[in-house]
N, C-alpha and C positions, 0 to 999 in steps of 0.2 A: 270772895270768902277766903279767909286766911288759912294757910296750911302749915305743916311743920317744916322747919328748915333742915335740909339734908346735910348737916355738918358732919363731915367725916364718913359719910355713907358711900360705899363704892360698888354696891350691887343694884342693878336695875330693878330686880324683883322687890327688894325691900322698899325702894323709893316709890314704885308704882302701886304696891299693895298697902303701903303705910301712910297714905295721904300726905306725902311730901311734895314740895314744889319740884318740878322737873323741867329742865330746858331740853327740848327735843333735839337730839343729835343723830337720830336714825337716818335722816336724809343724807348726811355725810357718809354713813356706813353704806348706804345703797350706791352712792357715787363711786366709792372706792371699789366695791365688789364689781360694779359694772365696767370700770375702766381698767382694772389690772388685777394682779395676783399677789405680788410681793411688795410689802410696804414697810417703811421705817419712819417713825415720827419722834422728834425730840421736843420736849416741853419741860419747863421748870417744874419743880415739885409742887404738889397740891394744886394742879390745874385741871384735874379730872381725867387724866389718862387711864387710870384703872377703871373708872366708870365707863369710859368709852369702849375699852376692851370687853368689859362685861356685857355691854350692849351688843357688840358683835357676837359674842358667845350665845346670848339668848336668841338673837336673830337666826343664826345658823342652826341652832337646836330646835327651832320652830315653836318657841313659846309665844304664840300669837296673842294670848290674852294680855301680855305685858305691853303690847304695842297698840292697843285700842286708842284711836284718836291721834296717833302719831303718824309721821310722814310715811313710814314703812308699811303701815297696816294694809293699805290697798295696793301696794306696789310689789310686795314680796310673794313668792310662790310658797305658801305654807304647807303644801303637800309634800315638799321635799325637805328633808333634814340632813345635816352633816355631822359627823363625829368631831368633837373639838378636844384638842390637847392644849391645855393652858399651863404655862410655866411662869412662875413668879419668884422674884428674888426680893420681894418687899419685906419679908420678915427675917429678923436676925441679922447677924454680921458674919460674913465669910472671912475666915482668918487666913487661909492658904489654899493651895491647889487641892490637897486631900479633903479639906472641908467643903470646897466647891463640889467635888465629885460626890461626897456623901449627901449633900443637898440635892443634887440631881438624881442620884439613885433613889432617894426618898420620893421625889416627885414622880419619877418614872414608875416606881412600885405602885403608887396610887392609881395611875392611869391603867397599868396592867391589871390591877384589881377591878377597876370599873368594867373592863371588857373581858374579864376572866381569862387573861393571857399569862403564859409562863414568862419568867425572867430567863431568857435563853442564853444570854451572854454576860460575862462579868464586867466588860468595859462599857463606859457610858456611850461612846459613839455607836457601837454595834447594837446596844440595847435600844437606843433611841430609833435607830434605823428599823430594827425589827418591829418595834411598837407601831411605827407609822405604817409599815407594810402590812402587818397582820390586822390592824384596825380597818384598813382599806379592804382587805380580803374578807373580813368578817361582816362588815356592814354593807359592802358594795358601793360605798360612797368614799370619795377622796377626803382626806383629812384637812381640817382647819387647825392651824397652829398659831397660838397667841402667846407672846412673850412680854411680860410686864417687868419694867425696871431691869432691862437686859444688861445694864452697865453697873448696877449697884455693887456687885462683888468686886469690881475693879476699884470703884470709888471708895469702898470700905478700906482699901489698902493703898490709896493713891499716894500717901506720904511715905510708903515703903516700896520704892520702885521695883526691887527684885521680886517681892511677893506679888505686886500688882501685875508684873509681866507674866509670871507663871499662871496667875488666874486668867489673864487675858488670853493666853495660849489655849487654856482649857476651854474657855468660852468660844474661841474661834473654831476649835475642832468640833464642838457641840453644834454650833449654828451652821456649820458647813453641811451637816446632814440634811438640812432642809432643802438645799439646792440639789444634793445628790438624789433625793427622793422626789424630784419634781413630778414624776408620773403619778405619785400617790397623794400629792398635795393639791387641795382646792384653793386655799387662800392662806397667806401668812402675814402677820402684822406684829412688828416689834416696836416697843416704845422704851424710852428712857429719858434721863435728864440731859446727858451729854451726847455729843455726836463724835464718837471716836472715828479717826480716819479710816476709810474703807480698806486701805492696804494693811491695816493692823488687825482689826477684829472681824471685818467682813470680807476679807480676801477670798474666803471660801463660799461667800454668799453675795457675789458681786452683781446679782440681778435684782437686788432690792431697789425699789423706787423711793427716794428720799423726798417726803412731802413736807418737811420741816418749814421750808421757805416757799411753799407753793401757795400763791395768792388765793386759789380756790378753797384751800383748807386752812386759811389763817384762823378761822373761828371754830375749828373742829373741837377745841377745848376752850373753856372760858365762856363768859356771857357777853353778848353784844348789847349795845344801847337798846335795840329793839326788844331783846330778851328781857332786859330789866323792866322796861315799861309794860310789856305784855304779861310776863309770867309773875313778876314780883310787885305788881301794882298795889296790892293790899298792904305791902310793907313800906311803901314810900311815904305814907301819911306822917307828917311831923318831921320829915327830913328834907333838907334843902337839896333839890334835884341837881342844881348847878354844882353844889359842893361835892355831891357824890361823883359827878363826872370829873371834876377837877382833881379829886383825891385818888380815884381808883381806875378811871378809864385810860387806855393808852397802850397797853401791851399790843404789839403788832408784829406779825410775821409776813409782811408785804401785802396784806389784804385788809379785811375788816378788823378794826381795833376791838379788843375785848377787855373785860374786867376779870381779875383773878377771882374765882368763885369763893374762896375762903374769906377774902377781904369783905365781899359784900354780905355773905351769910353772917359773919360776926358783927358787921355793922348793923344789920337788921335785928340781930338778937340783943346786942348791947346798947344800941342807939347812941354810939359814940364814934367820932371820927378819929381813928388811930391807924397806924400802919400794921394792921393785924397780920398780914402775911409775913412781913419782915420780922415781926416779934415772935413768930412761931419757931424760930431757931435757924440761924445762919449756919451753914455747914462749917465745921471746924477746919476741914482741909482748905476751904476757901480763905478763911481768915489767916491761917498759917502761911499759905502760899503767897498772899498779897503782902504780908509782913516781911516774908523772906525776900521778896523782890523789891521791897521798898516802894510799893505802888500805892498811890493814894487817889481817891476818886476825883479830886479837883483836876487831875490830869486828863479827865475824860471830856472836859468842856470842848464842844465843837468837834468831837472825834469823827473822823471819816475812816471807814474801813472797807476793805474788799470783802466780797462774799466768801472768798476762799479763806481769808484770815479768820472769819467768824466760825469756820468749821474746822480749824486747825486744832486738834485736840488728841493727845495720846500720852501714854506714860512717859514722863520726862520731857515732853515737848508740848507745853501749854502756854499760850499767850494770855496775859491778864484780860484783854478785851474779849477773847473767845470764852474764857472761863466765866466772866461776869455776864456775858450774853446768854450762855447756855444754862446758867443757874438762875436767871431771871432778874438780874440787877441792872441790866441794860436791855433796851428794846430798839426796834427799828423805827426811826423817825421819817426817813425819806430814802428812796432808792433812785439812783441815777445810772445812766449808761453812757458815760462820756465817749467811750469807744465801743463800736459794735462788738457785743459778746463779753465785754468787761463791765461788771456791775460794781457799783460803789454804794 
């Protein structure tokens, strides 16, 4: 039976209650929670990062009805719930450091209101720390912290290095609170498009486990071939399955290959083969940066790169290969280890 296509929908509740197709990612959530505590994931835009974060939120808050028939339903202890603090930079554009702080004050005010807590401090760092501590004390449960598009404020100003650095320093100070409050934190998950070097933005949160290139979690966002055949079978009629695979399959982060969700959903809706994801808007900063460097895609033929190079990204220090990989215009074709411990 055909269902509705979840184009642009980022909340699990709307998908599960609105008769939309849903590719179950709750098994990945269980694995993360079982194996560790602090995680970072980088994926290109429109790959389903926000939906996965919302899945984590609904799981920790114990909304069992949304997980009927999913992997987590019979494996999660629904008798225990955890308070969730979600921070998102997806909406609007951050202009400078004061604008960043205003955005954070607004979001912290929202969570203080949820738990009927006072805003006891004027600065962001102290206010965030107090929120985490008091929510733990009030609920008796350690806090879950979910950050969506952690890097967007910096990318908003990446073409203005001085402003971008000021914003980066503000974010670094904010994120460091998570490690400082380890005793009050149950789980933390941060996602974004780019992977800034740990010494720049995560120097105060150096216990994050980066699962971006973890083979086990390659398909944590996106659809696998099996997902397409099982979940979207009613949409395949009249479309050449081989062409679907040739056009859209192949994004890879060293494990299972995946399709970009937006590409497939728009294909199923419009019944036309086009580069839907690409056409939704290439970041202006990417075009300007490549033009400034005189870098053209034919130079990428047969590109071999170290894992380190692909993660080299910071204000004023970006390689074209890293930028194209992190924004989704390059993917991993093959991984080799010519020398023990050195990956290419």
